[in-house]
C-alpha atoms as an extended CHARMM CRD file, in Angstrom:
* protein
*
       117  EXT
         1         1  MET       CA             27.2840000000       -4.3140000000       13.0430000000  PROA      1               0.0000000000
         2         2  PRO       CA             24.7710000000       -7.1320000000       11.6070000000  PROA      2               0.0000000000
         3         3  ASN       CA             23.4400000000       -6.9740000000        8.4910000000  PROA      3               0.0000000000
         4         4  SER       CA             19.9700000000       -6.3770000000        8.8980000000  PROA      4               0.0000000000
         5         5  VAL       CA             18.3250000000       -6.7360000000        5.1910000000  PROA      5               0.0000000000
         6         6  ALA       CA             15.0550000000       -8.1890000000        4.8300000000  PROA      6               0.0000000000
         7         7  PRO       CA             14.7210000000      -11.4000000000        3.4660000000  PROA      7               0.0000000000
         8         8  GLY       CA             14.2300000000      -12.0180000000       -0.1410000000  PROA      8               0.0000000000
         9         9  LEU       CA             11.8390000000      -14.0680000000       -2.1810000000  PROA      9               0.0000000000
        10        10  PRO       CA             13.6880000000      -18.0420000000       -2.8120000000  PROA      10              0.0000000000
        11        11  LYS       CA             15.7130000000      -18.3570000000       -5.7920000000  PROA      11              0.0000000000
        12        12  GLY       CA             13.0900000000      -18.4250000000       -8.9250000000  PROA      12              0.0000000000
        13        13  PHE       CA             10.9010000000      -15.5030000000       -7.5660000000  PROA      13              0.0000000000
        14        14  GLU       CA             12.6760000000      -12.7140000000       -7.6670000000  PROA      14              0.0000000000
        15        15  ALA       CA             10.3230000000      -11.5150000000      -10.6780000000  PROA      15              0.0000000000
        16        16  LEU       CA              7.6600000000      -11.1360000000       -7.7040000000  PROA      16              0.0000000000
        17        17  GLU       CA             10.0100000000       -8.7470000000       -5.8800000000  PROA      17              0.0000000000
        18        18  PRO       CA              8.2340000000       -5.4580000000       -6.4200000000  PROA      18              0.0000000000
        19        19  PHE       CA              5.1660000000       -7.3720000000       -4.9640000000  PROA      19              0.0000000000
        20        20  ALA       CA              6.7910000000       -8.4280000000       -2.0460000000  PROA      20              0.0000000000
        21        21  HSD       CA              7.7330000000       -4.9050000000       -0.7870000000  PROA      21              0.0000000000
        22        22  THR       CA              3.6420000000       -4.2000000000       -1.0270000000  PROA      22              0.0000000000
        23        23  TRP       CA              1.2740000000       -7.2960000000       -0.7370000000  PROA      23              0.0000000000
        24        24  GLY       CA              4.2730000000       -9.2410000000        1.0930000000  PROA      24              0.0000000000
        25        25  SER       CA              4.5250000000       -6.6440000000        3.8860000000  PROA      25              0.0000000000
        26        26  LEU       CA              0.4940000000       -7.4470000000        4.7740000000  PROA      26              0.0000000000
        27        27  HSD       CA              0.1310000000       -9.8300000000        7.2120000000  PROA      27              0.0000000000
        28        28  SER       CA             -3.6630000000      -10.4820000000        8.0070000000  PROA      28              0.0000000000
        29        29  GLN       CA             -6.4620000000      -10.3850000000        5.6210000000  PROA      29              0.0000000000
        30        30  GLU       CA             -7.4650000000       -6.8650000000        7.1470000000  PROA      30              0.0000000000
        31        31  GLU       CA             -4.6050000000       -5.7980000000        5.4710000000  PROA      31              0.0000000000
        32        32  ARG       CA             -4.8870000000       -7.1870000000        2.1450000000  PROA      32              0.0000000000
        33        33  TYR       CA             -8.6070000000       -6.0850000000        1.8010000000  PROA      33              0.0000000000
        34        34  LEU       CA             -8.0070000000       -2.5660000000        2.5370000000  PROA      34              0.0000000000
        35        35  PHE       CA             -4.9730000000       -2.3650000000        0.7160000000  PROA      35              0.0000000000
        36        36  ARG       CA             -6.5570000000       -3.5680000000       -2.3090000000  PROA      36              0.0000000000
        37        37  GLN       CA             -9.2600000000       -0.5320000000       -2.2370000000  PROA      37              0.0000000000
        38        38  ASP       CA             -6.3410000000        1.6250000000       -2.5170000000  PROA      38              0.0000000000
        39        39  ASN       CA             -5.1160000000        0.2590000000       -5.4330000000  PROA      39              0.0000000000
        40        40  SER       CA             -5.8380000000        1.3280000000       -8.8370000000  PROA      40              0.0000000000
        41        41  MET       CA             -6.6440000000       -1.4740000000      -11.4700000000  PROA      41              0.0000000000
        42        42  GLN       CA             -3.6900000000       -1.1850000000      -12.9740000000  PROA      42              0.0000000000
        43        43  GLN       CA             -1.8430000000       -2.2610000000      -10.2070000000  PROA      43              0.0000000000
        44        44  LEU       CA             -3.8000000000       -4.5800000000       -9.3000000000  PROA      44              0.0000000000
        45        45  LYS       CA             -3.6340000000       -6.2490000000      -12.5840000000  PROA      45              0.0000000000
        46        46  ALA       CA             -0.1290000000       -5.8470000000      -12.9560000000  PROA      46              0.0000000000
        47        47  TYR       CA             -0.2130000000       -7.6800000000      -10.1380000000  PROA      47              0.0000000000
        48        48  TYR       CA             -2.6910000000      -10.6300000000      -10.7880000000  PROA      48              0.0000000000
        49        49  ASP       CA             -0.7930000000      -10.9960000000      -14.5240000000  PROA      49              0.0000000000
        50        50  ALA       CA              2.5870000000      -11.5030000000      -12.4470000000  PROA      50              0.0000000000
        51        51  THR       CA              1.2350000000      -13.9180000000       -9.9810000000  PROA      51              0.0000000000
        52        52  ALA       CA             -1.7080000000      -15.3610000000      -10.9460000000  PROA      52              0.0000000000
        53        53  PRO       CA              0.0220000000      -17.9880000000      -13.8210000000  PROA      53              0.0000000000
        54        54  ARG       CA              2.4440000000      -19.0610000000      -10.7190000000  PROA      54              0.0000000000
        55        55  LEU       CA              0.4020000000      -20.2240000000       -8.0680000000  PROA      55              0.0000000000
        56        56  ASP       CA              1.3590000000      -23.9310000000       -9.2000000000  PROA      56              0.0000000000
        57        57  GLU       CA              4.8540000000      -23.3370000000       -9.2240000000  PROA      57              0.0000000000
        58        58  ILE       CA              4.5780000000      -21.1370000000       -6.0220000000  PROA      58              0.0000000000
        59        59  PHE       CA              2.4470000000      -24.0770000000       -4.4170000000  PROA      59              0.0000000000
        60        60  THR       CA              5.0630000000      -26.6420000000       -5.1780000000  PROA      60              0.0000000000
        61        61  HSD       CA              7.6470000000      -24.7630000000       -3.6570000000  PROA      61              0.0000000000
        62        62  LEU       CA              6.3270000000      -24.1030000000       -0.4860000000  PROA      62              0.0000000000
        63        63  GLU       CA              4.8350000000      -27.6990000000        0.1030000000  PROA      63              0.0000000000
        64        64  GLN       CA              8.2640000000      -28.4750000000        0.8560000000  PROA      64              0.0000000000
        65        65  PHE       CA              8.2870000000      -26.6850000000        3.8430000000  PROA      65              0.0000000000
        66        66  PRO       CA              5.8660000000      -26.8720000000        7.4580000000  PROA      66              0.0000000000
        67        67  MET       CA              3.1270000000      -24.1400000000        7.2330000000  PROA      67              0.0000000000
        68        68  ASP       CA              3.8450000000      -23.2500000000       10.8960000000  PROA      68              0.0000000000
        69        69  ASP       CA              7.4670000000      -22.8060000000       10.5950000000  PROA      69              0.0000000000
        70        70  LEU       CA              8.0000000000      -21.2690000000        7.1120000000  PROA      70              0.0000000000
        71        71  PRO       CA             11.8970000000      -20.3210000000        6.6130000000  PROA      71              0.0000000000
        72        72  GLU       CA             11.7930000000      -16.4230000000        6.6040000000  PROA      72              0.0000000000
        73        73  SER       CA             11.8610000000      -16.0370000000        2.7100000000  PROA      73              0.0000000000
        74        74  GLU       CA              8.9960000000      -18.5020000000        2.1420000000  PROA      74              0.0000000000
        75        75  ALA       CA              7.1470000000      -16.5140000000        4.6330000000  PROA      75              0.0000000000
        76        76  LEU       CA              7.4200000000      -13.6560000000        2.4040000000  PROA      76              0.0000000000
        77        77  LEU       CA              6.5640000000      -15.4400000000       -0.8120000000  PROA      77              0.0000000000
        78        78  TYR       CA              3.1760000000      -16.8700000000        0.9480000000  PROA      78              0.0000000000
        79        79  ARG       CA              2.0560000000      -13.5060000000        2.0510000000  PROA      79              0.0000000000
        80        80  THR       CA              2.6730000000      -12.0230000000       -1.4270000000  PROA      80              0.0000000000
        81        81  VAL       CA              0.6120000000      -15.0510000000       -2.8370000000  PROA      81              0.0000000000
        82        82  LEU       CA             -2.1870000000      -14.2220000000       -0.4330000000  PROA      82              0.0000000000
        83        83  GLY       CA             -2.6490000000      -10.9590000000       -1.5080000000  PROA      83              0.0000000000
        84        84  LEU       CA             -3.7120000000      -12.3770000000       -5.1660000000  PROA      84              0.0000000000
        85        85  THR       CA             -7.0330000000      -13.4340000000       -3.1050000000  PROA      85              0.0000000000
        86        86  GLU       CA             -8.1640000000       -9.7660000000       -3.2810000000  PROA      86              0.0000000000
        87        87  ALA       CA             -6.6540000000       -8.7670000000       -6.2000000000  PROA      87              0.0000000000
        88        88  ALA       CA             -8.6810000000      -11.7160000000       -7.7770000000  PROA      88              0.0000000000
        89        89  MET       CA            -11.9220000000       -9.9600000000       -6.7180000000  PROA      89              0.0000000000
        90        90  ALA       CA            -11.4710000000       -6.9330000000       -8.1650000000  PROA      90              0.0000000000
        91        91  ILE       CA             -9.9060000000       -8.6500000000      -11.8130000000  PROA      91              0.0000000000
        92        92  GLU       CA            -12.3940000000      -11.1330000000      -11.8330000000  PROA      92              0.0000000000
        93        93  VAL       CA            -15.6690000000      -10.1320000000       -9.9610000000  PROA      93              0.0000000000
        94        94  PHE       CA            -15.8200000000       -6.6780000000       -9.5270000000  PROA      94              0.0000000000
        95        95  ASN       CA            -14.0180000000       -5.0650000000      -12.0960000000  PROA      95              0.0000000000
        96        96  GLN       CA            -12.9790000000       -2.4020000000       -9.5900000000  PROA      96              0.0000000000
        97        97  PRO       CA            -10.6690000000       -2.2970000000       -6.8460000000  PROA      97              0.0000000000
        98        98  ARG       CA            -13.5210000000       -1.6560000000       -4.3290000000  PROA      98              0.0000000000
        99        99  VAL       CA            -16.9360000000       -3.5550000000       -3.5610000000  PROA      99              0.0000000000
       100       100  PRO       CA            -19.4820000000       -1.9240000000       -5.4510000000  PROA      100             0.0000000000
       101       101  TYR       CA            -22.3960000000        0.2690000000       -3.6220000000  PROA      101             0.0000000000
       102       102  ALA       CA            -20.1660000000       -0.1270000000       -0.7950000000  PROA      102             0.0000000000
       103       103  PRO       CA            -18.9610000000        2.8520000000        1.3250000000  PROA      103             0.0000000000
       104       104  TYR       CA            -14.9220000000        3.6710000000        1.7400000000  PROA      104             0.0000000000
       105       105  PRO       CA            -13.2170000000        2.9050000000        3.4620000000  PROA      105             0.0000000000
       106       106  HSD       CA            -14.8640000000       -0.1470000000        4.5380000000  PROA      106             0.0000000000
       107       107  LYS       CA            -14.2620000000       -3.2530000000        6.1120000000  PROA      107             0.0000000000
       108       108  MET       CA            -14.9390000000       -7.0540000000        6.7710000000  PROA      108             0.0000000000
       109       109  ALA       CA            -15.8180000000       -9.6470000000        9.6690000000  PROA      109             0.0000000000
       110       110  ILE       CA            -15.8000000000      -13.0570000000        8.5160000000  PROA      110             0.0000000000
       111       111  GLU       CA            -16.9610000000      -15.3040000000       11.5620000000  PROA      111             0.0000000000
       112       112  TRP       CA            -16.7370000000      -19.0300000000       11.8910000000  PROA      112             0.0000000000
       113       113  ASN       CA            -20.0130000000      -21.3170000000       13.7220000000  PROA      113             0.0000000000
       114       114  GLU       CA            -19.5200000000      -24.8150000000       13.2270000000  PROA      114             0.0000000000
       115       115  LEU       CA            -22.8800000000      -26.2010000000       13.1630000000  PROA      115             0.0000000000
       116       116  LYS       CA            -24.1320000000      -29.3690000000       15.9590000000  PROA      116             0.0000000000
       117       117  GLY       CA            -26.2320000000      -31.5470000000       14.7440000000  PROA      117             0.0000000000
């Protein structure tokens, strides 16, 4: 029977494994946005403190691979670090997991429109 173990993070990033099991399992911005709302500040701060100082190292590693065809371990690392955009909002801006004065839970939609001149 084939081994169906999920890929781990690339060598050197093992300390981020606990966050890969949570943040790395989220595949969309909406999932990360909603996940942040259900975390405690203690959980968000632990993730933030472990990930933010390593951004340069993470991006330097990921730059070795084509973004549209990342190996499984690197794709997991990429998804794991994408959650930092959400955690940073809670830590650096809101000082809480949820947007102040917004109903819970709520979603956010981002639309891009190009202006033609």
